[in-house]
N, C-alpha and C positions, 0 to 999 in steps of 0.2 A: 074322118079325123083331120083336123087342120094341122098344117106344118107348124113347128115351133118357130118363133121369131129368130132371126140370125143373132148369133152371139157377137156382141160389140165389145172390143177391148180398147181402153184408153191408157196409153203410157203416160208417165209423168203425172199420175193422178194425185200425187202428194203436193204438186206445185199449184200455183195460182190458176194457170190456164187449164191444166188437165182436170183439176178438181171442179172447176166451174163447168166444164163440158159434161162431166158426169152428172152434176146437179141438174143441168139443162136437159139431159137425156131423161132423167127421172121425171122432171116437170112435164116433159112431152109424152109421158106414158110409156117410154121404152122399157123393155124388160130384157133379161139375159145380158146384163151389163157386167163387164169385168173391169175393175179398177186395178191398175198395175203400178207398182213403184219399186224402186230399189230397196226402200224401207217400208214394208207393209204396215209397220206399226203406226205410220202416219195416216193410215186409212181406216183406223179402228172405228171412227164415227160412221164411215160409209158402210163398213161391214155390219154395223149395228142396224143400218137401214135396209139390210137384206142384199147388199151388193156383194158379189163374189170378188175377193181380192187375191192377187197373185204377186209373187216376187218376180220382178223383171229387171235384171241387171245387164245392161248392154256391154259391160266389161267382162261378162261371163258368157261368151257366145255359145258354148256347148250346151248350156242349160236353156237357151232361148226357144228352140223348137218345141220343147215340152211345155214351156211357159205359155206358148201361143196355141197349144193344141186345142182343137175344136172351135177356134175363132174364125169367123167368116169375114168380119169387117174390122179393121184396126186403124186407130188414130196414132200415128207416130209423131209425138210432140218433140221437136228438136231439143236436144239436151243443152245444158249450160256448161259443158265440159270444155272450157276454153283455156285451161291451165297449161296444157301441153299441145304443141302443134301436131295435128294429125289425129289426136285422140277422138275428137267428136265425129269426124268422118268415118273412122274405124267403127265407132259405136253404131252409127247409122247404117253402115254397110252390113254389119252383123245382124241388125234388126231386120233389114230387108231380106237378107238371105234366109233368116229363120222364119220369117213370115211366108216366104215362098215354100220352104220345106214343110211348114205346118199346114199348107193348103189354104192360106188366107185368100179370099176372093177379091177383096177391094181394100186398098191401103190409102189412107189420107195422110199427107205429110205437111207440116207447118214450115214453110220456107220463108224467103225474104224477097223484097222487090229487087229486080235487076240481078238475079243470081248469075254469077259469071266467074270464070277462073281468075285467080289473083296470083301474081308472082309472090312466092314466099308464103302462100296460104292466107288464112284469115276467116272471119265470120262468113262473108259472102262466098268465098271459095268453098267452104264446107257445104253450104247449101247447094251450090252448083253441082258438086260431085255426088251429093246425095240424090239430087234430081236425076243425074245421069245413071246412077246405080238403079234407081227405081224404074227408069225408062228401059233399061237393059234387062230387067228381071223378067221372069215368066209369070209374075202375078197378073191375073187377067185384067184387073181394073185398078186404076189409081187416080187420085185427085191431089194435085199439088196446089196448096193454098199459100200464095206469096203475101203474107201479112205485111202491110206497111208498118212504119214505126208506130208503137203504141202511144196514144195520147198521154198515157201515164208518165212518159218520159218528160213531158212538159212540166209536170209537177216537181220533178227532181231539180230542174233549172230555175223554177219560179222563185223560190226563196232567195237564192243568191242574187238573181237579177233584180228583184224588187229592193233588196237590202242595199245593193251597190248602185242601182239606177242604170246598170249596163247589162245588156245581153250580147254575148259574143258568138259568132258562128263563122264557118267557112263554106256556107252554102251558096255563095255567089249570087244571092238574090233570088234563087230558085225556090219554088214552092215544095211543100211536102204534104201529102194527103194522110195526115195522122188518123189513126183509127183506134177506137177504144178496145181494151182487152175484152170487155163484155161483148162487143160486136164481133170480135174475132172468135170468141168462144161460141157464140150463136151460130156463126158460119161453120165452124169446125163440127159442131154437133149435127147440123143439118147435112153436111157432106158425109159424115160418118154413117148416118142413117140412110141417105138417099142417093149419094153420089154414084154415077155410072160412067162407064167408058174410061177414057184416059184424057184428063184435062189439066191444064195449068191455068189457074185463076188468080188475078190480082185482087187482093182484099184491101179496100181503101175506105177512107172517110169520104164525105160528100164534096170536098174541095181541097185543092192544093193551097196550103197557107204558107206565106213567106215569114221569115223571122222578123221583118219589120211589122207585120201584122200581129205576130205573137207578142212582140214587145208592146204594141199598142193595147192589146188585150190585158197584159199584165198591168199596165199603167191604169187603165180604166177600172179594172176590178180591184186593184189595191189602193187606188187613190194617190199613188206616188209616181213620179216621172220615171220611165224606163225607156232607154234608147238602145236600138240595135247597132252594133259595131261589126262591120264586115272585116274578117281577118283572112290571111293566107292559111292554108292547112298547117304549115310549120309554126306560124305564130300561135295558132289555136293550140297546137300540141304543146308548145312551151308554156303557154298560159295555164293549161290544165295540169301539167306536171308541177308547175310552181304552186298551184292551188292544193297540191297534195294528193291528187287522184292517182290510183295505181296505174302503172304504165300500160298494163294489158287493157284496162278499161279506156284509157286515153286513146289507144290505137283504134279501138272499136268506135269510139265517138268521132274521131277524125275521119275514119273510113266512111261512117254514115254521112258526114257533111260533104265529103268529096263526092259520094254517090248522088247526094241531093243536088249538088252543083252541076252534075252531069245530066240531071233531069230524071234520074232513076226513081225518085220518090214522088214525082208529080203525076203519076198515072192515077186517074180517077175512074172508077168503074161503078156499076150498079150491082156488083156481086152480093153485097150484104143484103140489099133489099130483095134481089132475085131469089136467093137461097132461104132467107128467113121470113120474108113478107113484111119486114119493117126496115125503114131507112136507117143508115148509120147516124150516130150522134155527131154533131159538128164540134169543132174545136171550141168555139165560143160557148156553146151549151155545156160542154164537158168542163171547161174552166169555171164557168159560173156555178156548176154543181160542186166544185171543189175549191170554192173561193177562199175557204179557211186556210188552205195551203199557201195562198199568196199573201196573207196578212198575219 
């Protein structure tokens, strides 16, 4: 009698990344999949396809070990709880402790490039301390996937840049190896199914692209002139605040640009192709496929 396949659990399955990972697991013929969310009602369509669904709330740590019961391999999708300093790292630590208590054999975590401690906390600080908690745990195996910035972020800035003819950044001329959410989902699904040992992998697009190059692509695809303007971090911060963006989001965007200027986002790897068998999509190809967002 053959052994049953390992039970795979995906947290955040109601979100864009987690849901896509579940769909890719199904497409790959995986079985024994558990889709988890704070709001299981968001998973009704997955349940209708035969997927087991569970309520997993990282703010309810006492309930997590039972929620993870019987799971052998778990994908911990980093949460978006950035409203209160310290909340997200507390959530992640609770999830890791519960996974250990439940006997999870391999945990995959979606981190960010250049994870490091930050004075006063922040997005990258959360990832650093989550990585530290995972490394210090007794979970036998883990894979940390440092997703570079999503290519989808380029679509958020495309409209204003094309409309105004100006793209602003504080990246200091450094490149960024944008990677599509789809490529990240493919890597996450592969690592959840097959990851072994203890590894930290940078997940990148095929090249580090500068904001000058991004502006040139916006211009070519829209047919309108777009010029990149380099700013200091503080000038970028003031401009984003003046544009009406929430202060929390502004700090995240400025942090990202400062990290890029330090070279943290320019790491290019073959992780996408190695884990999935297909190369990652380039920024140019991605923007061409979403040209409507530029015009």
